[in-house]
C-alpha positions in Angstrom: -10.5 7.9 -3.6 -10.9 4.2 -3.8 -8.1 2.5 -1.9 -6.9 -1.1 -1.3 -5.2 -1.7 2.1 -2.7 -4.5 2.4 -1.0 -5.4 5.7 -0.6 -8.7 7.5 -1.4 -7.0 10.9 -5.1 -6.7 11.5 -4.7 -3.7 14.0 -2.6 -1.8 11.4 -5.2 -2.4 8.7 -8.0 -1.3 11.0 -6.1 1.9 11.9 -5.3 2.7 8.3 -9.0 2.0 7.3 -10.2 4.3 10.1 -7.9 7.1 9.1 -8.8 6.8 5.4 -12.5 6.9 6.3 -12.0 10.0 8.4 -10.3 11.6 5.3 -13.3 10.8 3.1 -11.7 7.9 1.2 -13.4 4.6 0.4 -11.6 1.3 1.3 -12.6 -1.0 -1.5 -10.7 -4.0 -0.2 -8.2 -5.3 2.4 -5.8 -8.1 2.3 -3.3 -9.6 4.8 -1.1 -11.2 2.1 0.4 -10.6 -1.3 -1.7 -13.2 -3.2 -5.0 -11.8 -2.0 -3.7 -8.2 -2.7 -3.0 -9.1 -6.3 -6.4 -10.8 -6.7 -8.2 -7.9 -5.1 -6.3 -5.4 -7.3 -7.4 -7.2 -10.4 -11.0 -7.3 -9.3 -11.5 -3.8 -7.9 -8.8 -1.7 -9.8 -8.5 0.8 -6.9 -7.1 4.2 -7.5 -4.4 3.6 -4.9 -2.9 0.7 -2.9 -1.3 1.1 0.5 1.0 -1.9 0.6 3.0 -3.3 3.6 6.6 -4.4 2.7 7.1 -7.2 5.2 4.5 -9.9 5.1 4.6 -13.7 5.4 4.8 -15.5 2.0 5.0 -13.0 -0.8 6.8 -9.8 0.1 5.5 -6.3 -0.6 8.1 -5.9 -3.2 7.0 -9.0 -5.1 3.4 -7.9 -4.7 4.2 -4.5 -6.0 5.9 -6.1 -9.1 2.8 -8.3 -9.8 0.4 -5.4 -9.4 2.5 -3.3 -11.8 2.6 -6.2 -14.3 -1.2 -6.1 -14.3 -1.4 -2.3 -14.5 1.8 -0.3 -15.1 -0.1 2.8 -14.1 -1.0 1.4 -10.7 -0.4 3.8 -7.9 1.1 2.1 -4.8 2.4 3.6 -1.6 4.6 1.3 0.3 4.0 1.3 4.1 7.0 -0.1 6.0 9.0 0.1 9.2 12.2 -0.6 7.2 14.1 2.6 6.8 17.0 1.5 4.6 18.0 3.7 1.7 18.8 0.8 -0.6 15.4 -0.8 0.0 13.7 2.6 -0.6 15.5 3.0 -3.9 14.6 -0.6 -5.0 10.9 0.1 -4.2 10.9 3.3 -6.1 12.7 1.7 -9.0 10.1 -1.0 -9.1 7.2 1.5 -9.4 6.3 2.5 -5.9 4.8 6.0 -6.0 5.9 6.8 -2.4 7.1 5.3 0.8 5.3 5.8 4.2 7.4 4.8 7.2 5.7 3.2 10.2 4.7 4.5 12.7 3.2 7.4 10.8 1.0 10.3 11.9 -2.3 11.2 10.5 -0.7 14.3 8.9 1.9 12.1 7.1 -0.7 9.8 5.6 -2.8 12.8 4.6 0.3 14.5 2.9 1.2 11.3 1.0 -2.4 11.0 -0.3 -2.4 14.6 -1.5 0.1 13.7 -4.1 -2.7 11.7 -5.9 
């Protein structure tokens, strides 16, 4: 699967990219902010986006909304350390396909990707 990885933390992005590669997926782009994420999504049209919620500048929620405006069928998994039911509901109501809570295990990422 072709995947875009978005997280402002370089180590987190690297870890996710390594895990995805081990699983046989192709990382078609990576971004550390929402503006770059939206641009890369429009350029590469990945099959899936792994999107951090808390980033400087544009939030993951705002980025999710912009990606969904480009492509309502976009599949986005939100990756976040925030574990609040209200936020989870808002993300899902705005089109997130799933929410993966940090820190996550290899098996949790693998299980989330199986849904696609």
